[in-house]
C-alpha positions as CSV (number, residue, x, y, z in Angstrom):
1,X,0.0,0.0,0.0
2,X,3.1,2.3,0.1
3,X,2.5,3.5,-3.5
4,X,-1.1,4.3,-3.0
5,X,-2.5,7.8,-2.2
6,X,-4.1,8.2,1.3
7,X,-7.5,8.2,-0.5
8,X,-6.7,4.9,-2.3
9,X,-5.5,3.4,1.0
10,X,-8.8,4.3,2.6
11,X,-10.7,2.6,-0.2
12,X,-8.6,-0.5,0.1
13,X,-9.2,-0.6,3.9
14,X,-13.0,-0.2,3.5
15,X,-13.0,-3.1,1.0
16,X,-10.8,-5.3,3.1
17,X,-13.2,-4.8,6.1
18,X,-16.2,-5.9,4.1
19,X,-18.0,-2.6,4.1
20,X,-21.4,-2.8,2.3
21,X,-22.6,0.8,2.5
22,X,-20.9,4.2,2.9
23,X,-23.1,7.0,4.1
24,X,-21.6,10.4,3.3
25,X,-21.8,14.1,3.8
26,X,-19.0,16.2,2.2
27,X,-16.0,18.1,3.6
28,X,-13.7,20.2,1.5
29,X,-10.6,18.5,3.0
30,X,-11.8,15.0,1.8
31,X,-13.0,16.2,-1.6
32,X,-10.7,13.8,-3.5
33,X,-11.8,10.8,-1.4
34,X,-15.6,11.1,-2.0
35,X,-15.6,10.4,-5.7
36,X,-13.6,7.2,-5.2
37,X,-16.1,6.1,-2.6
38,X,-19.0,6.8,-5.0
39,X,-17.2,4.7,-7.7
40,X,-16.3,1.7,-5.5
41,X,-19.2,1.4,-3.0
42,X,-22.9,1.4,-2.5
43,X,-23.1,5.1,-1.4
44,X,-25.8,6.9,0.4
45,X,-25.7,10.7,0.1
46,X,-27.1,12.0,3.3
47,X,-29.1,15.2,3.9
48,X,-28.4,15.3,7.6
49,X,-25.9,13.3,9.7
50,X,-28.5,12.2,12.4
51,X,-30.5,10.5,9.6
52,X,-27.4,8.5,8.8
53,X,-27.4,7.1,12.3
54,X,-30.9,5.7,11.8
55,X,-30.3,4.4,8.2
56,X,-27.0,2.8,9.1
57,X,-28.6,1.2,12.2
58,X,-31.3,-0.3,10.0
59,X,-28.7,-1.5,7.5
60,X,-26.7,-3.2,10.2
61,X,-29.9,-4.8,11.7
62,X,-30.4,-6.2,8.2
63,X,-27.1,-8.0,8.6
64,X,-24.9,-5.6,6.6
65,X,-21.8,-3.5,7.4
66,X,-22.2,0.3,7.1
67,X,-19.7,3.1,7.6
68,X,-20.3,6.9,7.8
69,X,-17.9,9.4,6.2
70,X,-18.6,12.9,7.3
71,X,-17.2,16.2,8.5
72,X,-16.6,16.4,12.3
73,X,-19.2,19.1,12.7
74,X,-21.9,16.5,12.1
75,X,-20.9,14.7,15.3
76,X,-22.6,17.5,17.2
77,X,-25.8,16.7,15.4
78,X,-25.4,13.0,16.0
79,X,-24.5,12.8,19.6
80,X,-27.9,12.0,21.2
81,X,-28.7,9.4,18.5
82,X,-25.3,7.7,19.0
83,X,-26.0,7.4,22.7
84,X,-29.7,6.6,22.7
85,X,-29.5,4.2,19.8
86,X,-26.1,2.8,19.1
87,X,-24.8,2.8,22.7
88,X,-28.1,1.7,24.2
89,X,-28.7,-1.2,21.8
90,X,-25.0,-2.0,21.3
91,X,-25.2,-1.3,17.5
92,X,-21.8,-0.8,15.9
93,X,-21.0,2.1,13.6
94,X,-17.5,3.1,12.4
95,X,-17.4,6.9,11.6
96,X,-14.7,8.5,9.6
97,X,-14.8,12.2,10.5
98,X,-12.7,14.9,8.8
99,X,-11.6,16.7,11.9
100,X,-12.0,20.4,11.5
101,X,-11.1,23.4,13.7
102,X,-7.6,22.2,15.0
103,X,-5.2,22.1,12.0
104,X,-4.6,25.1,9.6
105,X,-8.3,26.1,10.1
106,X,-9.4,29.4,8.7
107,X,-13.1,29.2,9.5
108,X,-13.8,30.5,13.0
109,X,-17.1,28.6,13.3
110,X,-15.1,25.4,13.2
111,X,-13.0,26.2,16.3
112,X,-15.5,25.7,19.2
113,X,-16.8,22.2,18.4
114,X,-13.6,21.0,16.7
115,X,-11.4,21.8,19.7
116,X,-13.8,20.3,22.2
117,X,-14.6,17.1,20.3
118,X,-12.1,14.8,22.0
119,X,-13.4,15.8,25.4
120,X,-17.0,15.6,24.3
121,X,-16.5,12.1,22.9
122,X,-14.6,11.0,26.0
123,X,-17.2,12.3,28.4
124,X,-19.9,10.5,26.3
125,X,-18.0,7.2,26.5
126,X,-17.6,7.0,22.7
127,X,-14.3,5.6,21.5
128,X,-12.2,7.6,19.1
129,X,-8.9,7.4,17.3
130,X,-6.9,10.3,16.0
131,X,-5.2,9.9,12.6
132,X,-2.6,12.6,12.0
133,X,-0.8,11.6,8.8
134,X,-1.2,9.4,5.8
135,X,1.3,7.0,7.4
136,X,-1.4,6.3,10.1
137,X,-4.3,5.6,7.6
138,X,-4.0,1.9,8.6
139,X,-5.6,2.8,11.9
140,X,-8.9,3.0,10.0
141,X,-8.9,-0.8,9.9
142,X,-8.6,-0.9,13.6
143,X,-11.5,1.5,14.0
144,X,-13.8,-0.5,11.8
145,X,-12.8,-3.8,13.4
146,X,-13.3,-2.5,16.9
147,X,-16.8,-1.1,16.1
148,X,-18.1,-4.4,14.7
149,X,-16.3,-6.6,17.2
150,X,-17.4,-4.7,20.3
151,X,-20.8,-3.6,19.0
152,X,-20.2,0.1,19.6
153,X,-19.6,3.4,17.7
154,X,-16.0,4.3,17.1
155,X,-14.9,7.6,15.6
156,X,-11.8,8.1,13.5
157,X,-10.9,11.8,13.8
158,X,-8.9,12.4,10.6
159,X,-6.8,15.6,10.5
160,X,-6.6,17.5,7.2
161,X,-2.8,16.8,7.3
162,X,-3.6,13.3,6.2
163,X,-4.7,14.4,2.8
164,X,-2.1,17.1,2.3
165,X,0.2,16.7,-0.8
166,X,-1.9,13.8,-2.0
167,X,-1.4,13.0,-5.7
168,X,-4.9,11.6,-6.0
169,X,-6.9,12.9,-9.0
170,X,-9.0,16.0,-8.3
171,X,-12.8,15.6,-8.1
172,X,-14.7,15.9,-11.3
173,X,-16.5,19.1,-12.2
174,X,-20.0,19.3,-10.7
175,X,-23.0,18.2,-12.8
176,X,-25.3,21.0,-14.0
177,X,-29.0,20.8,-13.3
178,X,-30.9,19.1,-16.1
179,X,-34.2,20.4,-17.5
180,X,-37.2,18.6,-15.9
181,X,-40.8,19.2,-15.1
182,X,-42.4,18.4,-11.8
183,X,-46.1,18.5,-11.0
184,X,-48.2,17.7,-8.0
185,X,-52.0,17.6,-7.8
186,X,-53.5,16.2,-4.7
187,X,-56.7,17.0,-2.8
188,X,-56.9,15.5,0.7
189,X,-59.7,15.3,3.2
190,X,-59.2,14.5,6.8
191,X,-62.2,13.2,8.7
192,X,-62.6,13.4,12.5
193,X,-60.8,10.4,14.1
194,X,-62.9,7.4,15.2
195,X,-60.3,5.0,16.5
196,X,-57.2,5.1,18.7
197,X,-53.6,4.4,17.8
198,X,-53.9,1.1,19.7
199,X,-56.9,0.1,17.6
200,X,-55.2,1.0,14.4
201,X,-52.2,-1.2,15.4
202,X,-54.6,-4.0,16.3
203,X,-56.1,-3.8,12.8
204,X,-52.7,-4.0,11.2
205,X,-51.2,-6.9,13.3
206,X,-53.4,-9.7,11.8
207,X,-52.3,-9.0,8.2
208,X,-48.6,-9.1,9.0
209,X,-46.8,-12.3,7.9
210,X,-43.0,-12.1,7.4
211,X,-42.9,-8.3,7.3
212,X,-40.3,-6.5,9.3
213,X,-41.8,-3.9,11.6
214,X,-40.1,-0.8,13.2
215,X,-42.2,1.0,15.8
216,X,-41.8,4.5,17.0
217,X,-40.5,5.4,20.5
218,X,-42.4,5.3,23.7
219,X,-46.0,4.3,23.9
220,X,-46.4,3.2,20.2
221,X,-43.8,0.5,20.8
222,X,-45.5,-0.6,24.0
223,X,-48.9,-0.8,22.3
224,X,-47.4,-2.8,19.4
225,X,-45.8,-5.2,21.9
226,X,-49.1,-5.8,23.7
227,X,-51.2,-5.9,20.5
228,X,-49.0,-8.5,18.8
229,X,-45.4,-9.1,19.9
230,X,-43.3,-11.0,17.3
231,X,-39.5,-11.4,16.9
232,X,-39.6,-9.4,13.6
233,X,-40.7,-6.3,15.6
234,X,-38.0,-3.7,16.4
235,X,-39.1,-1.6,19.3
236,X,-37.5,1.8,19.6
237,X,-36.9,3.3,23.0
238,X,-35.2,6.6,22.1
239,X,-33.9,8.6,19.1
240,X,-37.1,10.3,18.3
241,X,-37.4,11.1,14.5
242,X,-35.4,8.1,13.4
243,X,-38.0,5.3,13.1
244,X,-38.5,5.8,9.3
245,X,-34.7,6.2,8.9
246,X,-34.2,2.8,10.5
247,X,-36.9,1.3,8.3
248,X,-35.2,2.7,5.2
249,X,-31.9,1.1,6.2
250,X,-33.7,-2.2,6.7
251,X,-35.5,-2.0,3.4
252,X,-32.2,-1.3,1.6
253,X,-30.6,-4.3,3.3
254,X,-33.4,-6.8,3.1
255,X,-35.9,-8.2,0.6
256,X,-38.7,-8.5,3.1
257,X,-41.3,-5.8,3.2
258,X,-40.6,-3.3,6.0
259,X,-43.4,-1.5,7.8
260,X,-42.6,1.6,10.0
261,X,-45.2,2.5,12.6
262,X,-44.2,6.2,12.8
263,X,-46.0,9.2,14.2
264,X,-46.8,12.8,13.2
265,X,-44.5,14.3,15.9
266,X,-41.6,12.1,14.9
267,X,-42.0,12.8,11.2
268,X,-42.3,16.5,11.7
269,X,-39.1,16.4,13.8
270,X,-37.2,14.8,10.9
271,X,-39.2,15.3,7.6
272,X,-36.1,15.1,5.4
273,X,-36.1,11.3,6.0
274,X,-38.9,11.4,3.4
275,X,-36.5,12.9,1.0
276,X,-34.0,10.1,1.6
277,X,-36.8,7.5,1.1
278,X,-37.9,9.1,-2.2
279,X,-34.3,9.2,-3.4
280,X,-33.7,5.6,-2.6
281,X,-37.1,4.4,-3.9
282,X,-37.3,1.1,-2.0
283,X,-40.3,-0.8,-3.2
284,X,-40.5,-2.8,0.0
285,X,-41.1,0.1,2.5
286,X,-44.4,1.3,3.9
287,X,-44.5,4.1,6.5
288,X,-47.7,4.1,8.5
289,X,-47.8,7.6,10.0
290,X,-50.1,7.2,13.0
291,X,-51.4,10.7,13.2
292,X,-53.0,11.7,16.5
293,X,-52.0,15.4,16.2
294,X,-50.1,15.0,19.4
295,X,-46.9,14.0,21.1
296,X,-48.5,11.0,22.7
297,X,-45.6,9.8,24.9
298,X,-45.1,13.2,26.5
299,X,-48.6,14.1,27.5
300,X,-50.5,14.6,24.2
301,X,-49.3,18.1,23.5
302,X,-50.5,19.2,20.1
303,X,-48.2,18.9,17.0
304,X,-48.5,21.0,13.9
305,X,-50.3,18.1,12.2
306,X,-53.3,18.8,14.5
307,X,-54.5,21.7,12.3
308,X,-52.1,23.1,9.8
309,X,-49.9,20.3,8.3
310,X,-51.1,17.4,6.1
311,X,-48.7,14.5,6.3
312,X,-50.0,12.9,3.0
313,X,-49.3,16.2,1.1
314,X,-45.9,16.5,2.9
315,X,-44.9,13.0,1.7
316,X,-46.0,13.8,-1.9
317,X,-44.0,17.0,-1.8
318,X,-40.9,15.1,-0.7
319,X,-41.3,12.7,-3.7
320,X,-43.2,9.7,-2.5
321,X,-45.6,8.6,-5.3
322,X,-47.9,6.4,-3.3
323,X,-49.8,8.0,-0.4
324,X,-53.2,7.3,1.3
325,X,-55.3,8.6,4.1
326,X,-57.1,6.2,6.5
327,X,-59.6,6.8,9.3
328,X,-60.7,3.2,10.2
329,X,-59.0,-0.1,10.6
330,X,-60.5,-1.4,7.4
331,X,-59.2,1.7,5.5
332,X,-55.8,1.1,7.0
333,X,-55.6,-2.5,5.9
334,X,-56.9,-1.6,2.4
335,X,-54.3,1.2,2.0
336,X,-51.5,-1.1,3.3
337,X,-52.4,-3.9,0.8
338,X,-52.5,-1.3,-1.9
339,X,-49.1,0.1,-1.0
340,X,-47.5,-3.4,-1.0
341,X,-48.6,-3.7,-4.7
342,X,-46.8,-0.6,-5.7
343,X,-43.3,-0.4,-7.2
344,X,-42.1,2.3,-4.8
345,X,-42.3,3.3,-1.1
346,X,-45.5,4.6,0.3
347,X,-46.9,6.5,3.3
348,X,-50.3,6.1,4.9
349,X,-51.6,9.0,7.0
350,X,-53.6,7.1,9.6
351,X,-55.7,9.6,11.5
352,X,-56.4,8.5,15.1
353,X,-57.7,9.9,18.4
354,X,-55.1,11.3,20.8
355,X,-55.4,8.7,23.5
356,X,-52.9,6.1,24.9
357,X,-53.8,2.5,25.8
358,X,-52.8,1.8,29.4
359,X,-50.3,-0.9,28.6
360,X,-47.2,-2.0,30.6
361,X,-43.5,-1.8,29.8
362,X,-41.8,-4.1,27.2
363,X,-40.2,-6.8,29.3
364,X,-37.1,-6.9,27.1
365,X,-33.8,-5.0,27.4
366,X,-32.6,-3.0,24.4
367,X,-29.9,-5.5,23.6
368,X,-32.5,-8.4,23.9
369,X,-34.8,-6.5,21.5
370,X,-31.9,-6.1,19.0
371,X,-30.6,-9.7,19.3
372,X,-34.0,-11.3,19.0
373,X,-34.8,-9.1,16.1
374,X,-31.6,-9.8,14.2
375,X,-32.0,-13.5,14.7
376,X,-35.5,-13.3,13.2
377,X,-34.3,-11.2,10.3
378,X,-31.6,-13.7,9.4
379,X,-34.1,-16.6,9.5
380,X,-36.1,-17.2,6.3
381,X,-38.8,-19.1,8.1
382,X,-40.0,-16.7,10.9
383,X,-43.5,-15.5,10.2
384,X,-44.7,-14.3,13.6
């Protein structure tokens, strides 16, 4: 590897470590590396780093090996998700971060987080390795191995000095926008809700066969557990806004149909996950947006979907071609069966009453949820 550029060495290491997916957001200091990644790997161009945590988690749960390549500023956006999802469930994720703010930095906004990052990661209990020169690029293999061996996130903080004087070819000229026409015509009508979220989930459970299900955090996961527990259910306990991102990662990694029981509050917290879904166009993904117009797990405070935001219209605006609205269990099942027959992902706006079923806790630890789920995903015979 002595004759290779640092960018080429990085590509070789990623291949040797069996990486299946590289999720990226750019940094000027790594601009020669990113085109090589695009050419050599299944690449996911992220719109926000925190989304990458959810997608990579789903991809790993689907028995694959993802890596994130980002600028270090994104670690600030990702911290809660890394702790409440990766650390809590013991989900591995190697992160190659271009470390800004500490070496020949000219942008003042990079200084505060960049200089504090080692202490922030240390205080959070997240392992990190500093890579200072191209001679230390081999440490990336140790970072990736450690993450997957010990089921934890591990960050490689790569200083810009690593890429200095590289003879790697410069990136290609950016593509120009092409001429295209977009049109959207949709009239939606929301009726007053007649059933609760629990009743909607009860209606969906009997039609599930070998589908993978990801349920939103808090009470929705508890309600799903009590309405129809099955090993192919992944119950979220934290990381609000990432249910559909996890579902997208699973749909990308698996052939089974993936159902996400999401919520209006969660989708409004992270609407750009719909952009990622539309860009990937997985035909095996259905998002059931259980819309009670409220943050159900925190006391039923109103969300913007209560009066002024239409989730079906929002999904269409982000590029999803199949959407539907449902108000009864029968309408939900019909819309779900219709979505499964489509060639792309779909979203069902399931309008429900803002009430919570008084169900108990899920009697499984986060790691038990993960391990049971991954065992079921890897088995071709589990149907419920």
